[in-house]
N, C-alpha and C positions, 0 to 999 in steps of 0.2 A: 579823212572819213569824218563826218559830222554826225553819221548813223552808227548808235550805240550798237546797232545790232553785227555789225564789223568791226572786230579788232585787231586785233597784229595778229594772230594766227593764217587766218581767211585777209588779210590786205600781202600778205608772202606770197601764197596762192595764187593770189589773182596776179602780181606781177608777174609768176613766174607760169600762170597761164599766156599774159602776153610774149611773154618771150619763146617760150615753147612757136609757136606759127612763125613768128621772126627768122629763129632762128634754124627752122626747118627749108624757108626758101629760102635761105644761102645756102642748105648746103648740095639744094637741088641747084639752082643758079651761081654759082661758083663753079669753075673748073682750073686745077693748079698750070700755069704758064709749065714747069719744067715737071720730071716725073720724080718719084721721092727718093733721095737718101739709100743707099740700099748697108751702109754702118748705121751699129747703133742705134735706138731713140735715144739711150742718152750719153751726152759727149762730154767725157769726164774731162777734158783737158779746159772745157770753159772757164774752170773753175781756179784758175793757172792760171787765169790773165788779169793783168792787175786792172786797164783798162775797163772789164767788165765787174772788176770788183768791189770799185770806184764807185761804180755808176751804181751795183746795187746796195753802196754803203749810202749814196747819195739820194736817194730812192726810199730809206729805211729813215734819214732822221728828216728826211721833209715832210714823210708819215706818222713823225710824233706831232708834231701840229696842225696834221688841217683836216683830222676829222672830228678835232673836239669843236668848234664850231655850229658844226653841222649835229653835232646831237641836244649842242641848247640853245642854238638862235633862240627855238621856239619859245622853252620857258624862260629865256631871257627879255625876250622882249615882252610876256604876262607881267615881267617884272619891273620892267617898266612904263607898264597902265596901258599896254596895245591891247587891244580883244582878242581873247584865247583863239577865235575863230580865224580873221585877219591871221595870228601870231601860226599859226597852223599855215597857212599858204606861203609863209616864207621860203617856207623848204622844196615848195614847188618853184618860187623867184631862184633861188640857190639853181636846182637843176637848170630851170628854161635856158637861165648864161650859162652854165658846165655847156649847154652845145657850141657856144659862138666858144668857146673855151676850148675845144677838143677839136676844133673841126679849125682853125684862123692861126693858130702857131703853128700844127704841124704844115701847114702853109707858108707861113714863113719861115720853118725852120730849114727848109729846100735852101733858104737865100742865105739867109743869116747866122746859117745852124744848126745842129741839133743838139750838141750841149750847148748852144749858147741860148737857145733857149730855154729847157727844158732847166739852167739856173736861175734864172729872168725869172719866167713859174715858181718859181721855191724862194724865190726873194723878196716875188710883189703879195705872196703867199703867209711868210714873216712877216711883212709890214701889214697887211690889212685886216691880218688876226687880231696883232698886239690894237690892232684902232676896233675892237666889238665894240667897249666899253662907251665910247665917244659916241657910241648912235642911240642916243636918248629920244624920235619923236616915231612916230610912223614912216615919214619922208626917209630920211635916215636910214632907217632901218632897210629899206627897199632899196636904196643905194649902197646903202654897207653886201644887200643878197648877192645886186647881181656882182657888187665888186669881188665877193670870194665866189661866191660862181662863178664866174670867167675866169681867174688866176688861180684857182688850185685843181681846175681841168685841166689847165697849164703843162702843168704836174704831169695829169697822170697818157696826160698826149706826148711832150716831151718825154718824159721817160719812156714808152712805145718808139719815138726816135732813134733816141739816147742808143740806143738797143742795138739796131739794128746796124750802128759804122765796129760792131764790137767783128762782124762776121763779113768775110765776100762773101757767102755764098746762100744766096737765097733761099736753096731749101734746111741752112741752120738755123735760119732768121726764127722764126716757128720757138724754138729750142729755149734759143738763149733768151728772145722774152716772158715764155713759158715761166724759166730758171729764176730769169732775171726778178722780172715783178709776183714770183712766192715769194723771194729767200726778203724785199723791199716791206709785200706784205703781214711780214711776220710779226712786227710790228702792231697792227691793226687787231691784232688778237687783243694784246697785250691791252685790255680800253678798263683793268683797275682804277689804274691814276683817276680817269674821268669819274669812275661813276663813285671812288672814293670822294671825292669832291662836291658830289649831289648830294654823297651822307648828309657829308661839311655845314651847308648849305642849309637842307633841309631841316634839319636835327638841331643846327645853330649848336654845335660842338666841337671841342677842337682835337681833332684827325690826328693824335700826336702816333696812334698805332694803326701798319699798315693789313694787319690783321682780325679785320672786324671780319665778322660772320657774311660768306653771300647771298641766305636770306634777310638780310634787312638790307643791306645793298640793293638790290630786284625790289624789295617794298616800298623802297624811297624813289626807285626811279618810277616802276608802278605809278604812285604818288606824281610823283613828274608831271608824269603821262595824262593821266587824269583832267591835272589845271590844263594841259595846252589845248585836248580835248581829242585827244586819236586813240 
């Protein structure tokens, strides 16, 4: 968003307004193939299944490094001398590539195995994430954004497909996916380490303590957003 009239708050609201009609349409256009189950909403025995817990743990580990480049690709591009306006478009490139990353691996999972595609997505995302510092030009950053967008969303589609092997009853699939993604997504709530890295970068101070004030972290993150032009 280049205009200074729209900030973070209204950016989130606009995204919500875009999603609402789409979800509203799907609510009335999609009909369940099977009747709902009569059992309890909460499936307690899911947390006793080793296969389910292992997939949740794998997703948790993948999320550790998956979201870090998404936060810092624009500011990293600016630090490499890229125009701030173009740097802000790199996230759009990541999201455009992620569209194919959610569709194609899901199709391939039916042929090569759901867990295999999930593992491949996690492996490639980790390798590509480590290559971020090698992208120093506009062309290389665009290629990096496309590669990371595709591979990172392979984790999302791969995890969803992997949870489907945990139950033989299709009516339980939504519950397994909801519990699994919630358990894996707990890692996303802990962004303190990424924000602490931003404080170190912009203050040029050694971060020997994790107990820095949240206000200081927020101030530096706002400065980062201002640099990129969001």
